[in-house]
Structures are given as C-alpha cells and as structure tokens.
C-alpha positions as CSV (number, residue, x, y, z in Angstrom):
1,M,0.0,0.0,0.0
2,S,1.8,3.1,-1.3
3,K,-0.4,5.8,0.3
4,D,0.6,7.1,3.7
5,I,-1.6,5.4,6.4
6,L,-2.4,8.8,8.0
7,S,-3.7,10.1,4.7
8,I,-5.9,7.0,4.2
9,I,-7.4,7.5,7.6
10,Q,-8.1,11.2,7.0
11,T,-9.6,10.5,3.6
12,N,-12.0,7.9,4.9
13,M,-12.8,9.4,8.3
14,N,-16.4,10.3,7.3
15,T,-17.1,6.7,6.3
16,F,-16.1,5.2,9.6
17,S,-18.4,3.9,12.3
18,K,-18.4,5.7,15.7
19,G,-15.9,3.3,17.2
20,Q,-13.7,3.4,14.1
21,K,-13.6,7.2,14.2
22,R,-12.3,7.0,17.8
23,I,-9.5,4.7,16.6
24,G,-8.8,6.9,13.6
25,R,-8.6,10.1,15.7
26,F,-6.3,8.5,18.2
27,I,-3.9,7.2,15.5
28,L,-3.9,10.7,13.9
29,D,-3.2,12.4,17.2
30,S,-0.8,9.8,18.7
31,Y,0.6,7.7,15.9
32,D,3.9,7.3,17.7
33,K,2.2,5.5,20.6
34,A,-0.4,3.6,18.5
35,A,2.2,2.0,16.3
36,F,3.5,-0.1,19.2
37,M,0.2,-1.0,20.8
38,T,-1.4,-4.4,20.5
39,A,-5.0,-4.4,19.1
40,S,-6.2,-5.1,22.6
41,K,-4.4,-2.2,24.2
42,L,-5.4,0.2,21.4
43,G,-9.1,-0.9,21.9
44,K,-8.9,-0.3,25.7
45,T,-7.3,3.1,25.2
46,V,-10.2,4.4,23.0
47,N,-12.9,2.3,24.6
48,V,-13.8,-0.1,21.8
49,S,-13.5,-3.8,21.5
50,E,-10.4,-5.6,20.1
51,S,-12.5,-6.9,17.2
52,T,-13.4,-3.4,16.3
53,V,-9.7,-2.5,16.0
54,V,-9.1,-5.6,13.8
55,R,-12.1,-4.6,11.6
56,F,-10.7,-1.1,11.4
57,A,-7.4,-2.5,9.9
58,A,-9.4,-4.4,7.4
59,E,-11.5,-1.4,6.5
60,L,-8.2,0.4,5.6
61,G,-7.3,-2.4,3.3
62,Y,-4.8,-4.2,5.5
63,D,-4.5,-8.0,5.8
64,G,-5.1,-7.9,9.6
65,Y,-4.0,-5.7,12.4
66,P,-0.3,-6.7,12.4
67,A,0.0,-5.5,8.8
68,M,-1.5,-2.1,9.7
69,Q,0.8,-1.9,12.7
70,K,3.8,-2.6,10.6
71,A,2.7,0.1,8.1
72,L,2.4,2.5,11.0
73,Q,5.8,1.6,12.4
74,E,7.5,2.0,9.0
75,M,5.8,5.3,8.4
76,I,6.8,6.9,11.7
77,R,10.4,5.8,11.9
78,N,11.5,8.6,9.6
79,K,9.1,11.1,11.3
80,L,10.0,10.7,15.0
81,T,12.4,13.1,16.6
82,S,15.1,11.8,19.0
83,I,13.0,12.9,21.9
84,Q,9.9,11.1,20.6
85,R,12.1,8.0,20.1
86,I,13.1,8.0,23.7
87,E,9.5,8.4,24.9
88,V,8.3,5.5,22.6
89,S,11.1,3.2,23.7
90,N,10.5,3.9,27.4
91,D,6.9,2.8,26.8
92,R,8.0,-0.3,25.0
93,I,10.7,-1.4,27.4
94,G,8.9,-0.7,30.6
95,N,10.4,-2.9,33.3
96,Q,11.9,-5.5,30.9
97,D,15.5,-6.5,31.1
98,I,17.1,-4.1,28.6
99,L,20.0,-6.4,27.7
100,S,17.8,-9.4,26.9
101,M,15.2,-7.3,25.1
102,V,17.7,-5.4,22.8
103,M,19.7,-8.5,22.0
104,Q,16.7,-10.7,21.3
105,S,15.3,-7.9,19.1
106,D,18.6,-7.9,17.1
107,V,18.5,-11.7,16.7
108,E,14.9,-11.3,15.4
109,K,15.9,-8.6,12.9
110,I,18.7,-10.9,11.5
111,R,16.2,-13.8,11.2
112,M,13.7,-11.5,9.4
113,T,16.4,-10.2,7.1
114,L,17.5,-13.7,6.1
115,E,13.9,-14.7,5.4
116,E,13.0,-11.7,3.3
117,V,16.2,-10.7,1.5
118,D,16.0,-10.7,-2.3
119,R,18.7,-13.2,-3.3
120,D,18.5,-12.3,-7.0
121,S,19.1,-8.6,-6.1
122,F,22.0,-9.6,-3.9
123,D,23.6,-11.6,-6.7
124,R,23.1,-8.8,-9.2
125,A,24.6,-6.3,-6.8
126,V,27.7,-8.6,-6.4
127,E,28.1,-8.8,-10.2
128,A,27.7,-5.0,-10.6
129,I,30.3,-4.3,-8.0
130,V,32.8,-6.9,-9.3
131,S,32.5,-5.5,-12.8
132,A,32.9,-1.8,-11.8
133,R,35.8,0.4,-12.8
134,R,35.6,2.3,-9.6
135,I,33.4,1.8,-6.5
136,Y,32.1,4.7,-4.4
137,I,30.8,4.1,-0.9
138,L,28.6,6.6,1.0
139,G,27.0,6.4,4.4
140,V,26.6,9.3,6.8
141,R,25.6,9.8,10.4
142,S,24.9,6.4,12.0
143,A,25.4,4.6,8.7
144,S,28.9,6.0,8.5
145,A,30.1,3.1,10.7
146,I,28.8,0.5,8.2
147,A,30.3,2.5,5.3
148,S,33.7,2.5,7.0
149,F,33.5,-1.2,7.6
150,L,32.6,-1.8,4.0
151,A,35.3,0.5,2.7
152,F,38.0,-1.1,4.8
153,Y,37.4,-4.5,3.3
154,F,36.6,-3.3,-0.2
155,N,40.1,-1.6,-0.3
156,L,41.6,-5.0,0.4
157,I,39.6,-6.6,-2.4
158,F,39.5,-3.9,-5.1
159,E,42.1,-1.5,-6.6
160,D,39.9,1.6,-6.9
161,V,37.6,2.3,-4.0
162,V,36.4,5.8,-3.0
163,H,35.0,6.1,0.6
164,I,33.2,9.4,0.4
165,H,33.7,11.5,3.5
166,S,30.9,14.0,4.0
167,T,31.6,16.9,6.3
168,S,29.6,19.1,4.0
169,V,27.2,18.7,1.1
170,S,29.5,20.3,-1.4
171,E,32.3,17.9,-0.5
172,V,30.1,14.9,-1.3
173,F,29.6,16.2,-4.9
174,E,33.2,17.2,-5.3
175,Q,34.2,13.6,-4.5
176,L,31.6,12.3,-7.0
177,L,32.7,14.7,-9.7
178,R,34.2,12.0,-12.0
179,I,31.7,9.2,-11.4
180,G,30.4,7.7,-14.7
181,P,28.7,4.8,-16.4
182,R,31.4,2.3,-15.6
183,D,31.2,3.0,-11.9
184,V,29.1,1.8,-9.0
185,I,28.0,3.7,-5.9
186,V,26.9,1.9,-2.7
187,G,24.7,4.1,-0.7
188,I,23.7,3.2,2.9
189,S,20.9,4.9,4.8
190,F,18.3,3.9,7.4
191,P,15.7,6.0,9.2
192,R,15.9,8.8,9.7
193,Y,17.1,8.8,6.0
194,S,19.9,11.2,5.2
195,R,18.9,13.7,2.5
196,R,22.6,14.1,1.7
197,T,22.9,10.4,0.8
198,V,19.7,10.5,-1.3
199,K,20.9,13.6,-3.3
200,A,24.3,12.0,-3.9
201,M,22.7,8.8,-5.2
202,E,20.5,10.7,-7.5
203,F,23.5,12.6,-8.8
204,A,25.4,9.3,-9.4
205,R,22.4,7.7,-11.1
206,D,22.0,10.8,-13.4
207,R,25.7,10.4,-14.3
208,G,25.1,6.9,-15.5
209,A,26.6,5.0,-12.5
210,Q,25.0,1.8,-11.2
211,V,23.4,2.5,-7.8
212,V,23.4,-0.1,-5.0
213,A,21.2,0.8,-2.0
214,I,21.5,-0.8,1.4
215,T,18.4,0.2,3.3
216,D,15.5,-1.1,5.3
217,S,12.3,-1.1,3.2
218,E,10.6,-0.5,-0.1
219,T,9.4,2.8,1.3
220,S,13.0,4.1,1.7
221,P,13.8,7.0,-0.6
222,L,16.9,5.1,-1.7
223,T,14.8,2.2,-3.2
224,A,13.4,4.4,-6.0
225,I,16.9,5.5,-7.0
226,A,18.8,2.2,-6.9
227,A,19.2,-0.4,-9.7
228,H,19.9,-2.9,-6.9
229,T,18.4,-2.7,-3.4
230,L,19.6,-4.8,-0.5
231,M,17.2,-4.6,2.4
232,A,18.0,-5.3,6.0
233,K,15.7,-4.9,9.0
234,S,16.7,-2.1,11.4
235,D,15.0,-1.0,14.5
236,M,15.2,1.8,17.0
237,A,16.2,1.1,20.6
238,S,15.6,4.4,22.3
239,F,17.5,7.1,20.3
240,V,19.9,4.4,19.0
241,D,19.4,2.8,15.6
242,S,20.0,-0.9,15.7
243,L,22.2,-1.8,12.7
244,V,23.0,-5.3,13.6
245,A,21.1,-6.9,10.7
246,P,22.5,-4.4,8.1
247,L,26.0,-5.1,9.3
248,S,25.4,-8.8,8.9
249,L,24.1,-8.2,5.3
250,V,27.2,-6.1,4.5
251,N,29.4,-8.9,6.0
252,A,27.7,-11.4,3.6
253,L,28.3,-9.0,0.7
254,I,32.0,-8.7,1.5
255,V,32.3,-12.5,1.7
256,A,30.5,-13.0,-1.6
257,L,32.8,-10.5,-3.3
258,G,35.9,-12.0,-1.7
259,R,34.9,-15.4,-3.2
260,K,34.6,-13.7,-6.7
261,K,38.1,-12.2,-6.3
262,N,39.6,-15.2,-4.5
263,S,42.9,-15.5,-6.4
264,D,43.6,-11.7,-6.3
265,L,42.7,-11.7,-2.6
266,S,45.1,-14.5,-1.8
267,E,47.9,-12.6,-3.5
268,T,47.0,-9.4,-1.7
269,F,47.0,-11.0,1.7
270,G,50.3,-12.8,0.9
271,V,51.9,-9.4,0.4
272,L,50.2,-7.9,3.4
273,E,51.3,-10.7,5.8
274,K,54.9,-9.9,4.9
275,I,54.4,-6.2,5.5
276,W,52.6,-6.8,8.8
277,D,55.4,-9.1,9.9
278,E,58.2,-6.8,8.8
279,Y,56.7,-3.7,10.5
280,E,55.3,-5.5,13.5
281,V,51.7,-4.4,12.9
282,Y,50.3,-7.1,15.1
283,E,51.4,-8.4,18.5
284,K,52.8,-11.9,18.3
285,V,51.4,-14.5,20.6
286,E,54.2,-16.9,21.6
287,D,53.4,-20.5,22.2
288,S,53.6,-21.4,25.9
289,F,54.7,-25.0,25.3
C-alpha cells in the first residue's frame, strides 16, 4: 500500500463507524504510541473492542491488524524526533530486562532479514560491484560506521575504491565529480534517512553509474533511485538505531565479493602478511609450550 496510512485515515474518516472514528482520531493524534500498541491495548485506550480494532485495519485495506501496525511503524520511523524515540522506547521497554530485550530484538531482525532478503538482487549487486571500474561508498551519520567497515574490506579486495567523507554537502559532490557509467556507488541509509545520501545517489544515477542501495524497506527513498536494493531490517532502541542486521548483510556482501576475487585476494594478503610481519603491525602471541 503506497499511500501514507495517516492520509488514508483522514480521507476515509467520514465513512467510519463511531468506534472506528475513535481509533482513527487516536492514531492521527498519537501515531507514535499507536504504532507499538497491541490491538487489545489500542481498543482499551479508545474504549472499543479488540474486534473493532481488527475490523478497522481491514477497513483500511490491510490484511489484519499486524499489517496495519507494521505500516504505522515503518511510516513513523522517519518522522520521529530523537525525543519522541526516547519516549516511545520507554513505553515499549517498561520494566523489561534491557540487555535481553535489545539482543533478542537484534536476533529477530537478522532472522527476518534472512527470510526476506531478495537473493537475486543480492547476486546482481555482487556482479555489478565486481564489474565496476571504480566503487564509491557513501553512508553518513549512524550509517557511516557501516560505510567505513565496507570501505575497509573493499580496499583489500579492489584496486579503486572511494570512501566518500561528507563533512559538507559540497564535499560529497566534489568527490563524486568523476563518477560515470562504468562505476558503482553503494549508498547506505536507514531511518531517519539522510537527505545528503539521497541527493548524492540521484547525482550518481544521473551520471550513469549503477546504484546499489543498502536500506530497510521499499518505502525508503533510496529504493526508488537504486538499480539494486539490499534490504535489512533495522529498529530503534531508544534514540539508537540498531544496525546489527544491516552489518550482517554487509558482511555477507564482503564474503561473496571475496569469493569472486579469490585468487587476487590471496595474493594481496600474501603481500600484506609480509608487510605486517616486517613492520610488527600485530602483537605476536608466543606458544607457551
């Protein structure tokens, strides 16, 4: 469903029953809270039955309440301010054990990513990157950590990698000045999506480069720009973006590319091992026997 759920509710408000109007008004006024309520809790909050809430979701065209809830969650993740995120997470966590809750949530995000990842798109992205003349990597704000991780290993696998550092908007475009049809850009962004990344990817696409997006959903602004989209589930834990599943996906991408460049990679690491040994890059662990 491409239309914003809040717009759908507003458009259809006059057709709703009395109970459905209560639900609709609550969602419009407090969508940040409604998105994380069960059908039962939402019903109690607005004084209607759980079944009325379920029927409301169907009335909007969703295949059950969980589908409507998912749509709400995806819609708000790019709308919430950091302060709202903290408030929502405090309601969600309550008195739960934070360590267990956060880590179990991360495990679930990896499981969902594995089940839903488009393997054909993954394979096509691998082929595009392997065939590229030059590879550009861009990720800002919280995504910069993933971009740095990717760039570190890409520099070991490929000869011509540009990790775009973005202290200003103009610097991004200056570093993309020579991008062209034989190049690939890998853009990484998760809610709240970086406008700088979106604009840079549009620029690269317009210059004829192949665009690979690493993002969270089909509603991401990166998806419409990219030739190849790799989606990984992310979630917010308080003001923090959980990027465990995206990092796992990036790890798989690096391994797949390493397999494609296996002979070159073996030669590269052979040279590196000699350099590391000669210049004592790593601590040597002596055998105790």
